[in-house]
C-alpha positions in Angstrom: -33.6 30.9 9.9 -34.4 32.6 6.6 -37.2 31.1 4.6 -36.1 29.9 1.1 -39.2 28.1 0.0 -40.8 24.8 0.7 -37.8 22.6 0.4 -38.3 19.5 2.6 -35.2 18.7 4.8 -34.9 15.5 6.9 -33.1 15.7 10.2 -32.3 12.9 12.6 -32.8 14.1 16.2 -29.9 13.7 18.6 -30.0 11.0 21.3 -31.9 12.4 24.3 -30.6 12.0 27.8 -32.3 9.9 30.3 -33.1 6.2 31.0 -35.7 5.9 28.3 -33.2 5.7 25.5 -32.6 2.0 24.5 -29.8 2.5 21.9 -32.0 2.5 18.9 -31.8 5.3 16.2 -34.5 7.9 16.5 -36.8 8.5 13.6 -36.4 11.1 10.9 -38.1 14.4 11.5 -39.3 16.4 8.5 -38.5 20.1 8.6 -40.3 22.3 6.1 -39.7 25.8 4.7 -36.2 26.3 6.2 -32.7 26.5 5.1 -29.3 26.2 6.8 -26.4 28.5 6.7 -23.5 26.9 5.1 -20.4 26.5 7.3 -17.6 28.3 5.5 -14.9 26.9 7.8 -13.1 28.6 10.6 -9.7 29.8 11.6 -9.2 26.6 13.5 -10.2 24.1 10.9 -9.7 26.1 7.7 -12.1 26.2 4.7 -14.2 23.2 3.9 -13.1 21.6 0.6 -15.2 19.3 -1.5 -13.7 15.8 -2.1 -12.3 15.3 -5.6 -14.6 13.5 -7.9 -13.1 11.8 -11.0 -16.4 12.2 -12.9 -16.3 16.0 -12.5 -12.6 16.2 -13.4 -13.2 13.9 -16.4 -15.8 16.3 -17.7 -13.4 19.3 -17.3 -10.6 17.5 -19.1 -12.8 15.7 -21.7 -11.7 12.2 -20.7 -14.9 10.1 -21.1 -18.7 10.1 -21.2 -21.4 7.6 -20.4 -24.5 6.8 -22.4 -28.0 5.6 -21.7 -27.5 3.3 -24.7 -24.9 1.3 -22.9 -25.0 1.8 -19.1 -21.8 1.0 -17.3 -19.7 1.1 -20.4 -17.7 4.3 -20.5 -17.0 5.9 -23.9 -13.4 7.3 -23.9 -12.8 10.6 -25.7 -9.4 11.2 -27.3 -7.9 12.6 -24.1 -9.1 9.7 -22.1 -8.0 7.2 -24.7 -4.5 8.7 -24.6 -4.2 8.1 -20.9 -5.8 4.6 -21.2 -3.3 3.6 -24.0 -0.4 5.0 -22.0 -1.3 2.8 -19.1 -1.4 -0.2 -21.4 1.9 0.7 -23.0 3.5 1.2 -19.6 2.5 -2.4 -18.5 3.6 -3.9 -21.8 7.0 -2.3 -21.3 7.4 -4.2 -18.0 6.2 -7.6 -19.1 9.5 -8.8 -20.5 11.5 -8.3 -17.3 8.7 -10.2 -15.4 8.5 -13.0 -17.9 5.0 -12.4 -19.3 3.8 -13.1 -22.8 0.7 -11.3 -24.1 -2.1 -13.4 -25.6 -5.4 -12.5 -27.2 -8.6 -14.5 -26.4 -12.3 -14.5 -27.4 -14.9 -12.3 -25.8 -17.6 -15.0 -25.8 -17.5 -18.7 -25.0 -20.1 -21.4 -25.1 -22.0 -22.3 -21.9 -20.2 -25.6 -21.8 -16.9 -23.9 -21.1 -18.4 -21.9 -18.2 -19.9 -25.1 -16.8 -16.5 -26.7 -16.9 -14.8 -23.8 -15.1 -17.5 -23.6 -12.5 -18.6 -20.0 -13.5 -22.0 -21.1 -14.7 -22.9 -22.6 -11.3 -21.2 -20.0 -9.1 -21.1 -16.7 -11.1 -24.0 -17.0 -13.6 -26.0 -14.1 -12.1 -23.1 -11.7 -12.8 -22.7 -12.8 -16.4 -24.3 -11.6 -19.7 -25.9 -14.4 -21.6 -26.1 -14.3 -25.4 -27.3 -16.7 -28.1 -25.6 -17.6 -31.3 -25.5 -20.2 -34.0 -22.8 -22.7 -32.9 -20.5 -24.7 -35.2 -21.8 -27.8 -33.6 -24.6 -28.7 -31.1 -23.6 -28.4 -27.5 -26.4 -30.6 -26.2 -27.6 -34.1 -27.2 -29.8 -34.0 -30.3 -28.9 -30.4 -31.2 -28.3 -29.6 -34.9 -25.3 -28.0 -36.5 -25.9 -24.2 -36.6 -28.7 -24.4 -34.0 -28.9 -21.5 -31.5 -26.8 -22.2 -28.5 -26.2 -20.4 -25.2 -23.0 -18.3 -24.8 -21.6 -16.1 -22.1 -19.7 -12.8 -22.4 -16.5 -13.5 -20.4 -16.3 -11.9 -17.0 -12.8 -13.3 -16.5 -9.9 -14.5 -18.7 -8.8 -17.6 -16.7 -10.8 -20.3 -18.6 -9.5 -19.1 -21.9 -5.9 -19.1 -20.6 -6.4 -22.7 -19.3 -7.5 -23.7 -22.9 -4.3 -22.1 -24.2 -2.1 -23.9 -21.6 -3.7 -27.2 -22.4 -3.2 -26.9 -26.1 0.5 -27.9 -25.9 2.5 -30.7 -24.2 4.4 -29.3 -21.2 7.4 -30.5 -19.1 8.5 -29.2 -15.7 11.3 -27.2 -17.3 8.7 -25.2 -19.3 7.2 -23.8 -16.1 6.3 -21.2 -15.1 4.3 -20.1 -18.1 3.0 -16.6 -17.7 0.2 -15.2 -19.9 -1.0 -11.6 -20.0 -4.3 -10.4 -21.5 -6.0 -7.0 -22.0 -9.2 -8.3 -23.5 -12.4 -6.5 -22.4 -14.5 -8.2 -19.8 -18.2 -7.9 -19.0 -20.0 -8.3 -15.6 -23.7 -7.7 -15.2 -23.5 -5.2 -12.3 -26.9 -4.0 -11.0 -27.7 -0.6 -12.4 -27.8 1.2 -9.0 -24.2 0.2 -8.3 -22.8 1.8 -11.5 -20.6 4.8 -10.9 -18.2 6.6 -13.4 -15.2 4.4 -13.9 -15.1 2.8 -10.5 -18.1 0.4 -11.0 -18.8 -0.5 -14.6 -20.2 -3.4 -16.7 -17.5 -3.4 -19.4 -13.9 -3.0 -18.4 -10.4 -4.0 -19.1 -8.2 -5.9 -16.6 -4.4 -6.3 -16.9 -5.1 -9.9 -16.5 -2.2 -12.4 -16.0 -2.1 -16.1 -15.2 1.0 -17.9 -14.0 1.0 -21.7 -14.5 3.6 -23.0 -12.1 4.9 -25.9 -10.2 3.9 -26.2 -6.5 7.5 -25.5 -5.5 7.4 -22.2 -7.5 4.4 -20.7 -5.7 6.3 -18.6 -3.1 8.8 -17.2 -5.6 6.0 -16.2 -8.1 3.9 -14.5 -5.4 6.9 -12.6 -4.2 7.8 -11.5 -7.7 4.2 -10.4 -8.3 4.2 -8.3 -5.1 7.5 -6.7 -6.3 5.8 -5.9 -9.6 2.9 -4.2 -7.8 5.2 -2.2 -5.6 7.3 -1.0 -8.6 4.2 0.1 -10.5 2.6 1.9 -7.7 5.8 3.7 -6.8 6.2 4.9 -10.4 2.7 6.4 -10.2 3.5 8.0 -6.8 0.5 6.5 -5.2 0.0 6.3 -1.4 1.0 3.2 0.5 -1.4 0.3 -0.2 -2.9 -2.3 2.1 -2.5 -6.1 1.7 -5.6 -8.2 2.6 -5.9 -11.9 2.6 -9.4 -13.0 1.5 -10.3 -16.5 2.6 -12.8 -19.2 1.5 -16.4 -18.1 1.1 -19.0 -19.7 3.3 -20.8 -21.1 0.2 -20.4 -21.0 -3.6 -16.9 -22.4 -3.7 -15.3 -25.4 -5.4 -12.8 -27.8 -4.1 -12.2 -29.5 -0.8 -11.5 -27.8 2.6 -8.0 -29.4 2.7 -7.2 -27.8 -0.7 -8.5 -24.4 0.5 -6.4 -24.7 3.7 -3.3 -25.5 1.7 -3.9 -22.6 -0.6 -4.6 -20.1 2.2 -1.5 -21.3 4.1 0.7 -20.7 1.0 -0.6 -17.1 0.7 -0.1 -16.5 4.5 3.5 -17.7 4.1 4.1 -15.4 1.2 2.5 -12.4 3.0 4.7 -13.2 6.1 7.8 -13.2 4.0 6.9 -9.9 2.2 7.8 -7.9 5.3 4.6 -5.8 4.9 1.6 -5.5 7.3 -1.4 -7.4 6.2 -4.9 -8.2 7.4 -7.6 -10.9 6.8 -11.0 -10.5 5.1 -12.8 -13.7 6.1 -15.0 -15.3 3.5 -14.2 -12.8 0.6 -12.1 -15.1 -1.6 -13.0 -16.0 -5.1 -15.1 -19.2 -5.6 -12.1 -21.1 -6.9 -9.4 -19.9 -4.4 -8.2 -17.5 -1.8 -6.5 -14.2 -2.8 -4.4 -11.3 -1.7 -6.1 -8.0 -2.5 -4.2 -4.7 -2.8 -6.4 -1.9 -1.5 -5.9 1.8 -2.2 -7.8 4.7 -0.6 -9.2 7.4 -2.9 -9.4 11.2 -2.2 -12.7 10.8 -0.4 -11.3 8.2 2.0 -13.1 5.3 0.3 -11.1 2.1 -0.2 -10.9 0.4 -3.6 -9.5 -3.0 -4.4 -7.1 -2.6 -7.3 -4.4 -5.3 -7.7 -5.1 -8.9 -6.8 -3.1 -12.2 -6.5 -5.2 -15.3 -6.4 -4.0 -18.9 -5.8 -6.0 -21.6 -7.6 -5.7 -25.4 -7.3 -9.2 -25.9 -8.8 -9.2 -24.7 -12.4 -6.2 -26.7 -13.5 -7.9 -29.9 -12.2 -11.2 -29.0 -14.0 -9.5 -28.5 -17.3 -7.3 -31.5 -16.9 -4.0 -29.5 -17.2 -0.8 -31.5 -16.8 2.9 -31.3 -17.2 5.5 -34.1 -17.2 7.9 -34.2 -14.2 10.3 -36.7 -12.5 9.4 -38.0 -9.0 5.8 -36.9 -9.6 4.6 -37.7 -6.0 7.2 -35.3 -4.5 6.6 -32.8 -7.3 2.9 -32.6 -6.3 4.1 -31.8 -2.7 6.5 -29.1 -3.9 9.5 -31.1 -2.7 12.7 -31.6 -4.7 15.0 -34.6 -4.5 18.3 -35.8 -5.8 17.5 -39.5 -5.3 18.3 -41.2 -8.6 15.8 -44.0 -7.9 12.9 -41.5 -7.4 14.0 -39.4 -10.4 13.8 -42.4 -12.8 10.0 -42.3 -12.5 8.3 -39.7 -14.7 4.6 -38.8 -14.4 2.0 -36.2 -15.1 1.4 -33.5 -12.5 -1.3 -30.8 -12.3 0.1 -27.2 -12.3 -1.0 -24.5 -9.9 -2.5 -21.3 -11.3 -1.8 -17.8 -9.9 -4.2 -15.2 -11.1 -2.8 -11.7 -10.9 -3.7 -8.2 -11.9 -1.5 -5.2 -11.1 -3.8 -2.3 -12.0 -6.9 -4.5 -11.5 -9.6 -2.8 -13.6 -7.8 -0.2 -15.8 -11.0 1.9 -15.6 -11.0 1.9 -11.8 -7.2 2.5 -11.6 -7.7 5.4 -14.0 -10.4 6.9 -11.8 -8.1 6.7 -8.8 -5.3 8.4 -10.8 -7.7 11.2 -12.0 -8.5 12.0 -8.4 -4.9 11.5 -7.2 -3.5 13.8 -9.8 -6.4 16.2 -9.5 -6.0 17.2 -13.2 -2.2 17.8 -12.9 -1.0 14.8 -14.8 2.7 13.9 -15.0 4.0 14.9 -18.4 4.4 11.4 -19.8 0.8 10.5 -19.1 -0.9 13.9 -19.7 -3.5 14.4 -22.4 -2.4 18.0 -22.6 1.4 17.8 -22.7 2.2 21.2 -24.3 0.8 24.2 -26.0 2.5 26.8 -28.2 1.2 30.3 -27.8 2.0 32.9 -30.5 2.6 36.6 -29.6 3.4 39.5 -31.9 2.0 42.4 -34.0 -0.4 41.9 -36.9 2.4 42.7 -39.3 4.5 39.9 -37.9 1.6 37.5 -37.4 1.9 35.2 -40.4 5.7 34.8 -40.0 5.3 33.9 -36.4 2.4 31.5 -37.1 4.4 29.7 -39.8 7.3 29.4 -37.4 5.1 28.1 -34.6 3.7 25.4 -36.9 7.2 24.2 -37.7 8.1 24.2 -34.0 4.9 22.1 -33.3 6.0 19.5 -35.9 9.4 19.3 -34.2 8.1 19.0 -30.6 5.3 16.5 -31.5 7.8 14.2 -33.2 5.8 14.3 -36.4 7.9 13.1 -39.3 6.4 13.5 -42.7 8.7 11.6 -45.0 7.9 11.0 -48.7 9.0 8.6 -51.3 11.6 10.2 -53.5 10.2 8.7 -56.7 6.4 9.4 -56.5 6.2 11.7 -53.5 3.8 9.5 -51.5 4.1 9.4 -47.7 6.2 6.6 -46.1 5.3 5.0 -42.7 6.7 6.3 -39.5 8.8 3.9 -37.4 6.9 2.2 -34.6 9.4 3.4 -32.0 9.1 7.1 -33.0 8.6 9.2 -29.8 5.6 11.5 -30.2 3.9 14.0 -28.0 0.7 15.9 -27.8 1.4 19.6 -28.7 -1.4 22.0 -29.3 -1.1 25.4 -31.0 -3.0 28.6 -30.1 -2.3 31.1 -32.8 -5.4 33.2 -32.3 -5.2 37.0 -32.2 -6.1 37.2 -28.5 -3.7 38.7 -26.0 -0.9 36.6 -24.6 -2.3 37.1 -21.1 -5.7 35.5 -22.1 -3.9 32.6 -23.9 -1.7 31.9 -20.9 -4.7 32.0 -18.5 -6.6 29.5 -20.6 -3.6 27.2 -20.9 -3.2 27.2 -17.2 -6.9 26.5 -16.6 -6.7 23.6 -19.0 -3.6 22.4 -17.0 -1.1 22.1 -19.8 2.2 20.7 -18.6 4.3 22.9 -20.8 3.4 26.5 -22.0 5.7 27.5 -24.8 5.8 31.1 -26.2 6.7 31.9 -29.8 7.3 35.5 -30.8 9.3 37.7 -33.2 12.5 37.3 -31.1 12.1 33.6 -31.1 11.7 33.6 -34.9 14.9 35.6 -35.3 16.9 33.4 -32.8 15.2 30.1 -33.9 14.2 29.4 -30.3 11.1 29.2 -28.1 10.4 30.4 -24.6 9.4 27.8 -22.1 7.4 29.0 -19.1 8.9 27.3 -15.9 6.6 29.0 -13.4 3.6 26.8 -14.2 5.3 23.5 -13.6 3.7 21.6 -10.7 7.1 20.3 -9.5 9.4 23.2 -10.4 12.4 21.7 -8.7 12.1 18.4 -10.6 11.4 20.2 -13.8 14.5 22.3 -13.6 16.6 19.3 -12.6 15.5 17.3 -15.6 15.9 20.3 -17.9 19.5 20.6 -16.8 20.1 17.0 -17.6 18.5 17.2 -21.0 20.3 20.4 -22.1 23.8 20.7 -21.0 25.1 24.0 -19.9 21.7 25.6 -19.4 21.1 27.8 -16.4 17.6 27.7 -14.9 18.1 28.9 -11.4 15.9 31.8 -10.2 14.3 32.3 -13.6 10.6 32.0 -14.6 11.3 31.2 -18.2 14.1 30.0 -20.4 14.8 30.2 -24.2 15.6 26.9 -25.9 16.1 25.6 -29.4 13.1 23.4 -30.3 15.5 20.4 -30.7 16.7 20.8 -27.1 13.1 21.1 -25.8 12.2 17.9 -27.7 15.1 16.2 -25.9 13.7 17.4 -22.6 10.3 15.9 -23.5 12.0 12.6 -24.4 13.8 12.5 -21.0 10.6 13.1 -19.1 8.7 10.4 -21.0 11.6 7.9 -20.7 11.7 8.3 -16.9 7.9 8.5 -16.4 7.9 12.1 -15.1 
């Protein structure tokens, strides 16, 4: 072996033959002053490829950074913020059809709330504690304004329980479905922090469904349908369903309550028609859960979505709703007996915790690796770029035209008040796109090369002929899914022929219609 310098390398010796081996692993042997020839692959196995790493891709595409000043709290750059906000907008667009109402809740609560919910006794080590001047003392003898203990919220469920309990409810009002995107904080150990997959500050598409016992099965089925629809839209690989059961310790509630909750989830999983497994002892401290598990590009599994059934928190917060035949209502049994229906009483609802993406940061990391930098148009931080081409004599005319095309394609409307000329606001439903412009004096070949390296979805050329014809030239050859791109273009622009051509000339208005179609259909 060629000597490369004193680089220590550790090697675990192979298991020797013979009766002396007892199954134990043999010690590490230190090899000095040697190097190993890298295997470049073979004709049989092909070249060795490095697994995709979302942190490397994020640097290349300028998505986020991390800082020593706030470990585990990613700082999103404009490109990353664009993707993050598109994910939020996507979920918000689905909430109405699934019956969710978005709420906004505080980031910190007093220690007394976390004691009431059980988090202080069972989750305190993973929480950030803060001190602040309270409006009233939380302990006996404390003075108004005296420093009190608070906790940064690791979960939204206690706050949603406070919201549900703030109003009188009847059985006809249920289910009540709350959704929340508030940031959460969990005090992960520093050695576990990694990019977007393991963080201390994150956002969860948190939802809580307050329902009657008789509604549990239907709500879980509806949630599984929600998850399936979302993951299909993002063209993610098939996911696994895992039932996580009661932990051995650090749980609240009785064994009978846990058994009832676990049986309800088992029944829902059985009716789903999907394969599922069991992860014994990995449930939350307040109830069992169904975890949705995705595999990343490196073969590692990540829990993303979750559905958790909880009988405990509603009891701890004293949540009630009014219902006829309360004894049967508690059992999830309906009746038409007029005698039983004459009696009305208070019943404790069941809470279903659900998250479709799970942590948005973790979901985004999986998407970064899944797409490998080639984002679908609607989600891409680099949707289109206009490249100018022409002689120096024509340059200014072409540049001015390219700027006008950019305004058209980006959906930017600069409207002014007719009286005083001041700008008026854009409508909230105005469709806008990210369109960059490269009007430098470099050659078109260099511009195209750079645009492809940056993985722009649309490369648009503006030259002298385009100025004369009031068109632009769209490069079709660089589309990741050329068949789909051509099909959608034919739908957006009637009468256009795109078969067996590498580029096509379009009016800017027609190209904008194409953009709108791709965005509307999440392509």
